[in-house]
N, C-alpha and C positions, 0 to 999 in steps of 0.2 A: 259419878261416872268416872271410870278408871281406864287408864291407858295400859294395854297389855302388849308386851313385846313377845311375839310368837317365834319360837326357835324349833328347828328340827334336829334330832339327834343323828340323822343320817347325812347332814349337811355340814361339812367342816367350817365353812365361812360363817354359818349361822351360830355354831357353837363357839367359834372364835369371838364373834361379836358379843355373845352372851357372857363369856369369861371376862371380857373387858368391862362390860357393864357391871358385873358383880364386884369387880375390883374397885370401881368408882363409887358404887352405891352403899357398900358396907354391909351391915348386919341384915339378915333376912330370915323369915320363917319358911319352912318347907312343908308342903302338903302333896301327897301322891295319891291320885285316884284315877281309875279307868285308863291306865297306861300313860297318863299325863303327869307332869311334875310342875307344881306352882311354887315359884320363888317370890315371896311377898315382901316388898320393900315399902318404905314410907311414900315414895314419889310415884311408883308404878309397880307393876307385877310382870314377871317373866314366866312364860309357860312353855315347857318343852313337850313336844309331841314325837311320836315314834316314826311317822311317815313323812314324806316330802310335803313341803308347804303348798305346792301347787294343787294338791288334792284335798286341801283343808276346807272344802265347802261347808258352810254352816258352823264354822269354828267359833264364831262370836256367840251363837246360841249355846253351843256345847260347853264352852268355858263358863258361861254364866250359870248354866244348870248344874254343872259338876262342882264348881267351886263357890257358887253363891256370890259371884262378882257382878257388879253392874258395869258391864264392859261399854266404854264410851268410844274407844278407838283401838285399832289393832295395827301394830308396827310389825311387818314381816321382815325379819332379819335373815338375809338369804345370800346364797352364792349366785353368780351370773356366769353363764357358759356361752362361749362363742367359738366358732371354728377358727377364727384368726388369732385367738389367744391374746387379745389386747388386754392391757392393764387398765381396768375400768372400774370406777365407782359410779353407780347409777341409781336412779329411783324411777318408779312408775306405778300406775294403778293396774290391777289385774282385771281380766275379763276377756270375752271372745266376741268376734263378729259372726261370721257365717259357720265356722267350724270350731270344734273344741278338741284339738289334738293333744293338748297337754293340761288336762284338768279343767274343771268347770263345765259349763253348758254352752251350746251355741246361742248366739244373740242374748247373752247374759253379761251383766256388768256389776262388779263390786262397787260399793259406794266409796267414792274417793275421799282423800284427806288433803285437799289442795293447800291449805294454810300450813300444815305440818311439812308437806313436801317443799313448799316455798322457803320456809325457815331453815329446813334441813339443807337445801341446795346452797343457800347463801352462806350458811355456817360451814358446810363441808369444804367449800373451795378455800376458805381461810384456814381450816384445819389441815388441808393438804399442803399448804405453804408451810405451816408451823412444823409439820412432821417430815418435811422434805420429800413429799411424794410427787416429785417432779416427773417421774416416769409413768404416773397414772394420769388419766383424763377423767373429767366428770361429764356425765350426760344424763339427761332425761331419756327414757325409752317410751315408745308408744305402748298403748294398752295391748297386752297379750297374756296368754296362759291363765290357768286357774289360780286360786279359786275365784269363781265369778259370783257365787252366792254368799256374799258377806254384806250385811245390812247396817253395819256401823262404819264410820269413816276408816279407811285403811289404805296402805300402799306398801310396796316392796322397796327395801333399802339394801342394795346389793354390792358385793365385792366380786370382781371377775378378773380374768376369765378362766384361770387354771388352778390346779392344786396349790401351786406356789403362792399365788395371790390370796386364795381362800385362807391360807394359814399365816399370812403376813400380819404380825401383831401390830405393826405401825398403822397399817390400813384399817384394821379392825378398831383400833383405838380412836382414830379419826372419825370413823363411822359412828362408834358408840357415843363419843362426845357430841357429835352433831345431832344424833337422835335425842339425847337428853336436852340439849339446847332448844331443839325444835319443839319438843313436847312442852317445854316450859314457856316458850315465847311464840307459839303458833298463831295466836289471835292477833290480827292486824286489820282494822277496818278500812285501811287505805288500799288494800289489795283487791284486785278485780279477778274473779274466778272465770276461767275460760276453758272451753273445749277446743282442741286443736284438730285440724283436718289437713292432711297432706304431709309430704316429706318422707324421709326414710325412717328406718327402724329406730335410729338414734336421734331423731328429731332435732337436727342442728339449729333450725330457726327458733323452735320452741325453747330449746335450752338457752339460747342467747337471750331471749325475752324473759325467761325465768330469772336469769341472773342480772338483768339490766333494766327491767321495767317494773311497773306495779302489778303486772299480770301474774296470777298464780294458776298454773295449768292443772286441770283435773284429768279427764280422759283425753287421749290423743289417738287419732286414727291415721295410720300410715297409708301411703299411696297403694301399697299392696293389698289393702282391704277394700279398695274401691268397688271391686266386682260384687262384694256382698253388702256394702254399706248402702242403706236406703233411708228415706226421709223419716219413717216412723221410728227406726232404730236410733237415728241421730237425735230426734226429739226426746227419746227415752234417755239417751246419754246426757243431754242438756239438763233434763229433770233430775237424773241421778246425781249429776255433778253440782246441782244448784248453781249452774253457770249463768253469768250475766252477759257474756259475749261468746261468739265463736270466731276463732282466728284461722284463716286458711293460708297455707303455704301456696301462694299464687303461682309460683314457678312450676309446681308439680301437680296442680289441680286442674284437670281438664274442664271444659265448659259445661259438660253434662253434670259433673259433680258440683261445680259452682252454682248452677241453677238449682240443684236439689238442696244444697246447703242453704241458699237464700230462701227457698220456700219453707224449709224446716225452721229457720230462724224467725221468719215472719209469723208462722203458726205458733211458735213457742214464745214469741214476744221478746226476743233478744236481738242484739245487733250483730251483724257479720262484718268482720274487718279483714282486709288483706294484711299480711304480716308487716309490710312497710307502714301502713296506716296505723296499725296497733302499736308499733314501736314509737311512733311519734306521739300518738294520742295518750299513751299510758307511760311515758317516760317519767322517771322519778322526779318529784317536785324538788327544785333546787339543784 
């Protein structure tokens, strides 16, 4: 099973991260087929595609078929865009709740890579200090945009939020190094996989727990998805995430949603925790 870093030629942040990875990884073989380029290294493979990553549904199957690779995980190296232009390094799983405005399908979720995301988050905040990226912040994001049809573990690892940051070599180097460390050390049996419910797009409480507890978040659903979020879909997210617990942001979760989450957890056979409870229960040992 092989890790594939997926990059888009139309995404400057994606290609910036790719260039930093190739500098670190050394010699590679190149294969070009069906508009895709494979860079084959000893530790992983990089695949370049021509279109935007958010429209790459089924890319795990396509890469496997075209290049004969047994794809075990996909790392989406991507830009992040926001109206406020914040300097942000972020990661999240892709997928959609009720609508699919930016790739993927409605009520469809990519399979998450919570252990890689966890190791990446912990490593990246240290790399940010090392490279003096004091003007950037790190954050998880909630589940949003495509591709939603990805059946191997995956997540987006992003640089944002303007052209200046996308082309920032220091930021891309920190991200690339954190990706390699995460891929190498992603398995940790002490971590507890969680689905998050509630909060804003940048999931501040989930981000805090990702960095300070044994919880490894998979899918996260912001308060703005509550109108479309339902019990069956949440059970699907728990199953897709292979989650052991669900953590709610109690300050932003209304009673109707709390009741729905509790019922979904009961039927899925997992525990529901408020964020305050989860921080205490899953604090790092020692």
